[in-house]
MMTF fields as JSON, N, C-alpha, C and O atoms, coordinates in Angstrom:
{
  "mmtfVersion": "1.0.0",
  "mmtfProducer": "UNKNOWN",
  "numBonds": 383,
  "numAtoms": 384,
  "numGroups": 96,
  "numChains": 1,
  "numModels": 1,
  "chainsPerModel": [1],
  "groupsPerChain": [96],
  "chainIdList": ["A"],
  "bondAtomList": [4, 2, 8, 6, 12, 10, 16, 14, 20, 18, 24, 22, 28, 26, 32, 30, 36, 34, 40, 38, 44, 42, 48, 46, 52, 50, 56, 54, 60, 58, 64, 62, 68, 66, 72, 70, 76, 74, 80, 78, 84, 82, 88, 86, 92, 90, 96, 94, 100, 98, 104, 102, 108, 106, 112, 110, 116, 114, 120, 118, 124, 122, 128, 126, 132, 130, 136, 134, 140, 138, 144, 142, 148, 146, 152, 150, 156, 154, 160, 158, 164, 162, 168, 166, 172, 170, 176, 174, 180, 178, 184, 182, 188, 186, 192, 190, 196, 194, 200, 198, 204, 202, 208, 206, 212, 210, 216, 214, 220, 218, 224, 222, 228, 226, 232, 230, 236, 234, 240, 238, 244, 242, 248, 246, 252, 250, 256, 254, 260, 258, 264, 262, 268, 266, 272, 270, 276, 274, 280, 278, 284, 282, 288, 286, 292, 290, 296, 294, 300, 298, 304, 302, 308, 306, 312, 310, 316, 314, 320, 318, 324, 322, 328, 326, 332, 330, 336, 334, 340, 338, 344, 342, 348, 346, 352, 350, 356, 354, 360, 358, 364, 362, 368, 366, 372, 370, 376, 374, 380, 378],
  "bondOrderList": [1, 1, 1, 1, 1, 1, 1, 1, 1, 1, 1, 1, 1, 1, 1, 1, 1, 1, 1, 1, 1, 1, 1, 1, 1, 1, 1, 1, 1, 1, 1, 1, 1, 1, 1, 1, 1, 1, 1, 1, 1, 1, 1, 1, 1, 1, 1, 1, 1, 1, 1, 1, 1, 1, 1, 1, 1, 1, 1, 1, 1, 1, 1, 1, 1, 1, 1, 1, 1, 1, 1, 1, 1, 1, 1, 1, 1, 1, 1, 1, 1, 1, 1, 1, 1, 1, 1, 1, 1, 1, 1, 1, 1, 1, 1],
  "groupList": [{"groupName": "UNK", "atomNameList": ["N", "CA", "C", "O"], "elementList": ["N", "C", "C", "O"], "formalChargeList": [0, 0, 0, 0], "bondAtomList": [1, 0, 2, 1, 3, 2], "bondOrderList": [1, 1, 2], "singleLetterCode": "X", "chemCompType": "L-PEPTIDE LINKING"}],
  "groupTypeList": [0, 0, 0, 0, 0, 0, 0, 0, 0, 0, 0, 0, 0, 0, 0, 0, 0, 0, 0, 0, 0, 0, 0, 0, 0, 0, 0, 0, 0, 0, 0, 0, 0, 0, 0, 0, 0, 0, 0, 0, 0, 0, 0, 0, 0, 0, 0, 0, 0, 0, 0, 0, 0, 0, 0, 0, 0, 0, 0, 0, 0, 0, 0, 0, 0, 0, 0, 0, 0, 0, 0, 0, 0, 0, 0, 0, 0, 0, 0, 0, 0, 0, 0, 0, 0, 0, 0, 0, 0, 0, 0, 0, 0, 0, 0, 0],
  "groupIdList": [1, 2, 3, 4, 5, 6, 7, 8, 9, 10, 11, 12, 13, 14, 15, 16, 17, 18, 19, 20, 21, 22, 23, 24, 25, 26, 27, 28, 29, 30, 31, 32, 33, 34, 35, 36, 37, 38, 39, 40, 41, 42, 43, 44, 45, 46, 47, 48, 49, 50, 51, 52, 53, 54, 55, 56, 57, 58, 59, 60, 61, 62, 63, 64, 65, 66, 67, 68, 69, 70, 71, 72, 73, 74, 75, 76, 77, 78, 79, 80, 81, 82, 83, 84, 85, 86, 87, 88, 89, 90, 91, 92, 93, 94, 95, 96],
  "secStructList": [7, 7, 2, 2, 2, 2, 2, 2, 2, 2, 2, 2, 2, 2, 2, 2, 2, 2, 2, 2, 2, 7, 7, 1, 1, 3, 3, 3, 3, 3, 3, 3, 3, 3, 3, 1, 7, 2, 2, 2, 2, 2, 2, 2, 2, 2, 2, 6, 6, 6, 1, 7, 7, 3, 3, 3, 3, 3, 3, 7, 6, 6, 1, 1, 3, 3, 3, 3, 3, 3, 3, 3, 3, 3, 1, 1, 2, 2, 2, 2, 2, 2, 2, 2, 2, 2, 2, 6, 6, 1, 6, 6, 7, 3, 3, 7],
  "xCoordList": [-55.111, -56.338, -55.982, -54.949, -56.812, -56.585, -56.63, -57.625, -55.541, -55.44, -56.53, -57.102, -56.825, -57.863, -59.224, -60.02, -59.502, -60.768, -60.86, -61.9, -59.766, -59.744, -59.976, -60.734, -59.325, -59.445, -60.874, -61.426, -61.482, -62.848, -63.829, -64.789, -63.604, -64.47, -64.329, -65.319, -63.099, -62.866, -63.639, -64.327, -63.528, -64.2, -65.715, -66.438, -66.193, -67.645, -68.145, -69.189, -67.399, -67.775, -67.73, -68.629, -66.682, -66.559, -67.751, -68.352, -68.09, -69.207, -70.506, -71.252, -70.776, -72.001, -72.005, -73.03, -70.844, -70.735, -71.016, -71.74, -70.449, -70.661, -72.116, -72.64, -72.769, -74.194, -75.031, -75.963, -74.687, -75.48, -75.215, -76.13, -73.956, -73.552, -73.54, -73.41, -73.674, -73.422, -74.507, -74.98, -74.903, -75.816, -74.96, -74.009, -75.283, -74.469, -75.161, -76.391, -74.42, -72.966, -72.476, -73.222, -71.192, -70.627, -69.119, -68.48, -68.538, -67.078, -66.522, -67.125, -65.388, -64.755, -63.261, -62.667, -62.654, -61.227, -60.482, -60.629, -59.683, -58.804, -57.46, -57.012, -56.814, -55.464, -54.611, -55.0, -53.431, -52.508, -51.097, -50.742, -50.3, -48.865, -48.18, -48.568, -47.157, -46.462, -44.979, -44.629, -44.097, -42.681, -42.529, -43.211, -41.623, -41.44, -40.802, -39.601, -41.622, -41.192, -42.181, -43.374, -41.681, -42.573, -43.437, -44.577, -42.905, -43.673, -44.866, -45.963, -44.656, -45.75, -46.798, -47.998, -46.337, -47.268, -48.099, -49.312, -47.454, -48.166, -49.17, -50.251, -48.816, -49.745, -51.018, -52.122, -50.858, -52.027, -52.838, -54.062, -52.164, -52.873, -53.645, -54.729, -53.1, -53.765, -55.076, -55.965, -55.208, -56.464, -57.608, -58.773, -57.256, -58.27, -58.364, -59.042, -57.687, -57.804, -59.266, -60.006, -59.675, -61.042, -62.053, -63.257, -61.582, -62.495, -62.195, -61.302, -62.954, -62.714, -61.732, -61.76, -60.877, -59.968, -59.041, -58.442, -58.94, -57.961, -56.921, -57.226, -55.693, -54.659, -53.589, -53.025, -53.317, -52.27, -51.223, -51.56, -49.96, -48.866, -47.912, -47.567, -47.489, -46.534, -45.484, -45.819, -44.216, -43.135, -42.956, -43.197, -42.525, -42.219, -40.967, -40.251, -40.711, -39.576, -38.245, -37.361, -38.088, -36.843, -36.895, -35.89, -38.071, -38.201, -38.3, -38.193, -38.504, -38.595, -40.014, -40.213, -40.997, -42.4, -43.096, -42.645, -44.203, -45.056, -46.477, -46.923, -47.175, -48.595, -49.407, -49.091, -50.45, -51.353, -52.733, -53.271, -53.3, -54.694, -55.425, -55.034, -56.485, -57.217, -58.686, -59.371, -59.161, -60.574, -61.274, -60.894, -62.298, -62.957, -64.433, -64.79, -65.281, -66.699, -66.916, -66.553, -67.511, -67.788, -69.306, -70.062, -69.734, -71.159, -71.824, -73.04, -71.014, -71.601, -70.516, -69.331, -70.905, -69.927, -69.16, -67.973, -69.833, -69.158, -68.02, -66.976, -68.216, -67.156, -65.965, -64.818, -66.222, -65.145, -64.324, -63.096, -64.999, -64.313, -63.52, -62.396, -64.097, -63.407, -62.093, -61.076, -62.111, -60.892, -59.841, -58.661, -60.274, -59.327, -58.684, -57.477, -59.487, -58.96, -57.987, -56.963, -58.298, -57.39, -56.054, -54.993, -56.109, -54.882, -54.091, -52.863, -54.78, -54.078, -53.14, -52.287, -53.287, -52.379, -51.019, -50.086, -50.894, -49.62, -48.733, -49.123, -47.561, -46.656, -46.242, -45.806, -46.381, -45.924, -46.907, -46.594, -48.095, -49.054, -49.728, -50.004, -49.989, -50.749, -51.958, -51.825, -53.136, -54.377, -54.701, -54.634, -55.052, -55.417, -56.907, -57.401],
  "yCoordList": [135.609, 136.372, 137.78, 137.982, 138.721, 140.128, 140.347, 140.026, 140.898, 141.129, 142.074, 141.845, 143.143, 144.084, 143.426, 143.724, 142.521, 141.801, 140.909, 140.857, 140.206, 139.367, 140.201, 139.805, 141.357, 142.231, 142.727, 142.685, 143.196, 143.72, 142.6, 142.83, 141.392, 140.258, 139.913, 139.612, 139.958, 139.687, 140.673, 140.269, 141.965, 142.977, 142.895, 143.18, 142.512, 142.351, 141.179, 141.28, 140.072, 138.925, 139.309, 138.955, 140.034, 140.481, 141.356, 141.167, 142.311, 143.221, 142.432, 142.686, 141.48, 140.675, 139.842, 139.729, 139.258, 138.459, 139.32, 138.898, 140.52, 141.418, 141.859, 142.012, 142.064, 142.437, 141.333, 141.602, 140.088, 138.953, 138.626, 138.248, 138.774, 138.26, 139.269, 138.886, 140.552, 141.57, 142.63, 143.054, 143.061, 144.192, 145.458, 145.516, 146.452, 147.685, 148.838, 148.89, 149.797, 149.84, 148.747, 148.25, 148.382, 147.283, 147.438, 148.026, 146.912, 146.9, 145.957, 144.925, 146.31, 145.477, 145.441, 146.461, 144.271, 144.119, 143.972, 142.975, 144.981, 144.935, 144.394, 144.702, 143.581, 143.099, 143.285, 142.93, 143.853, 144.119, 143.728, 143.783, 143.332, 143.138, 144.099, 144.22, 144.778, 145.789, 145.728, 145.385, 146.06, 146.151, 147.091, 148.111, 146.731, 147.51, 148.855, 149.055, 149.755, 151.095, 152.065, 152.037, 152.922, 153.814, 154.668, 154.983, 155.044, 155.859, 155.078, 155.624, 153.81, 152.976, 152.707, 152.723, 152.459, 152.239, 153.504, 153.425, 154.655, 155.93, 156.157, 156.7, 155.744, 155.876, 155.084, 155.578, 153.849, 153.007, 153.625, 153.717, 154.046, 154.645, 155.887, 156.146, 156.658, 157.895, 157.62, 158.471, 156.433, 156.063, 156.016, 156.199, 155.77, 155.631, 156.865, 156.831, 157.957, 159.216, 159.638, 159.473, 160.174, 160.669, 159.579, 159.835, 158.364, 157.274, 156.869, 157.424, 155.896, 155.403, 154.228, 153.397, 154.16, 153.019, 152.804, 153.741, 151.541, 151.109, 150.315, 149.251, 150.835, 150.25, 149.584, 150.199, 148.32, 147.563, 147.196, 146.671, 147.469, 147.161, 146.19, 146.353, 145.168, 144.199, 143.918, 143.692, 143.931, 143.624, 142.114, 141.369, 141.67, 140.253, 139.901, 140.785, 138.609, 138.176, 138.726, 139.037, 138.852, 139.398, 140.918, 141.549, 141.498, 142.949, 143.498, 144.707, 142.62, 143.097, 143.493, 144.265, 142.965, 143.283, 143.708, 143.413, 144.406, 144.772, 144.332, 144.445, 143.835, 143.52, 144.585, 144.989, 145.023, 146.018, 145.403, 144.867, 145.482, 145.097, 146.39, 147.143, 146.635, 147.891, 147.56, 147.087, 147.818, 147.586, 148.935, 149.871, 149.019, 150.299, 150.051, 149.032, 150.978, 150.879, 151.352, 152.473, 150.484, 150.817, 150.898, 150.174, 151.787, 152.013, 151.076, 150.886, 150.477, 149.625, 148.787, 149.085, 147.736, 146.959, 147.822, 147.594, 148.807, 149.689, 150.463, 150.677, 150.883, 151.593, 150.673, 151.109, 149.409, 148.441, 148.289, 148.37, 148.068, 147.896, 149.155, 149.063, 150.325, 151.585, 151.686, 152.105, 151.303, 151.351, 150.378, 150.717, 149.165, 148.205, 148.78, 148.648, 149.41, 149.99, 151.128, 151.252, 151.962, 153.055, 152.5, 152.988, 151.486, 150.907, 150.183, 150.129, 149.629, 148.893, 149.791, 149.29, 151.108, 152.036, 152.147, 152.702, 151.628, 151.662, 150.568, 149.401, 150.936, 149.987, 148.867, 149.131, 147.624, 146.475, 145.94, 144.973, 146.533, 146.084, 144.796, 144.599, 143.922, 142.689, 142.763, 142.942, 142.625, 142.611, 141.172, 140.281, 140.951, 139.596, 139.495, 138.432],
  "zCoordList": [-27.527, -27.278, -26.807, -26.167, -27.115, -26.786, -25.273, -24.621, -24.719, -23.272, -22.769, -21.704, -23.532, -23.103, -23.038, -22.147, -23.985, -23.991, -22.752, -22.096, -22.434, -21.233, -19.987, -19.101, -19.915, -18.751, -18.598, -17.498, -19.683, -19.579, -19.235, -18.499, -19.755, -19.406, -17.926, -17.26, -17.412, -15.995, -15.123, -14.185, -15.43, -14.608, -14.74, -13.785, -15.903, -16.077, -15.218, -14.573, -15.214, -14.369, -12.894, -12.131, -12.489, -11.102, -10.721, -9.663, -11.58, -11.298, -11.105, -10.159, -11.997, -11.893, -10.611, -9.94, -10.276, -9.056, -7.829, -6.928, -7.789, -6.654, -6.554, -5.452, -7.689, -7.677, -7.044, -6.286, -7.364, -6.883, -5.416, -4.684, -4.988, -3.68, -2.55, -1.388, -2.861, -1.845, -1.841, -2.896, -0.634, -0.484, -0.412, 0.367, -1.203, -1.285, -0.613, -0.631, -0.001, 0.176, 1.122, 1.966, 0.957, 1.718, 1.849, 0.977, 2.943, 3.034, 1.961, 1.664, 1.39, 0.372, 0.658, 1.011, 0.508, 0.76, -0.563, -1.27, -0.88, -2.051, -1.584, -0.481, -2.429, -2.128, -3.367, -4.48, -3.139, -4.236, -3.819, -2.642, -4.806, -4.605, -5.569, -6.731, -5.066, -5.853, -5.5, -4.371, -6.461, -6.088, -4.889, -4.796, -3.973, -2.74, -3.07, -2.89, -3.547, -3.962, -3.313, -3.615, -2.422, -1.672, -2.59, -2.25, -3.751, -4.694, -5.246, -5.364, -5.584, -6.112, -5.034, -5.308, -3.807, -2.695, -2.473, -2.277, -2.503, -2.328, -3.461, -3.232, -4.681, -5.822, -5.558, -5.783, -5.078, -4.788, -3.657, -3.748, -2.597, -1.463, -1.887, -1.367, -2.827, -3.262, -3.988, -4.0, -4.598, -5.265, -4.243, -4.594, -2.98, -1.932, -1.033, -0.006, -1.412, -0.661, -0.601, -1.571, 0.523, 0.657, 0.953, 0.95, 1.208, 1.57, 3.015, 3.655, 3.513, 4.875, 4.877, 5.785, 3.876, 3.696, 4.88, 5.406, 5.285, 6.277, 5.489, 4.949, 5.425, 4.57, 5.421, 6.327, 5.118, 5.787, 4.745, 3.683, 5.039, 4.117, 4.798, 5.969, 4.038, 4.559, 3.495, 2.332, 3.888, 2.954, 2.832, 3.781, 1.635, 1.442, 2.243, 2.713, 2.392, 3.221, 2.705, 3.503, 1.392, 0.837, 0.682, 0.357, 0.916, 0.834, -0.578, -0.781, -1.56, -2.949, -3.337, -4.275, -2.616, -2.893, -1.611, -0.504, -1.792, -0.666, -0.999, -2.141, 0.005, -0.197, 0.524, 1.643, -0.142, 0.435, 0.557, -0.412, 1.742, 1.979, 2.29, 3.182, 1.546, 1.698, 1.913, 1.005, 3.134, 3.448, 3.404, 4.106, 2.573, 2.345, 2.048, 1.457, 2.456, 2.139, 0.707, 0.348, -0.102, -1.494, -1.679, -1.031, -2.571, -2.765, -3.749, -3.711, -4.649, -5.69, -6.346, -6.196, -7.076, -7.827, -8.836, -9.07, -9.429, -10.392, -9.728, -10.343, -8.478, -7.756, -7.503, -7.602, -7.179, -6.956, -8.233, -8.198, -9.355, -10.639, -10.986, -11.478, -10.736, -11.03, -10.25, -10.802, -8.966, -8.153, -8.695, -8.776, -9.067, -9.64, -10.904, -11.106, -11.742, -12.985, -12.694, -13.365, -11.695, -11.328, -10.828, -11.214, -9.974, -9.425, -10.515, -10.451, -11.512, -12.571, -13.375, -14.108, -13.248, -13.937, -13.26, -13.84, -12.038, -11.32, -11.905, -11.938, -12.358, -13.009, -12.051, -10.93, -12.496, -11.726, -10.713, -10.018, -10.599, -9.594, -10.038, -11.221, -9.073, -9.287, -8.383, -7.173, -8.964, -8.181, -7.823, -8.669, -6.565, -6.119, -5.882, -5.504]
}
């Protein structure tokens, strides 16, 4: 099956779920895993520049990966999906 089709279906389902379950604007918790590379971590953090994001970074036990938890106020489900799409451009990132 086409990966892009799966991805767009996933984000469409997420957007609909957020519309139904959440009153907007609302705090939202993004979680990502990325190779422990300061440049990649900075790339993800830059996606949230200019927001009220509170970013927590933790290294894996072997130090090969870093997990990022980003709590930020989002205005709508579309904004949440947009941030996920922006972060997905970072090489090696896994969205949770």
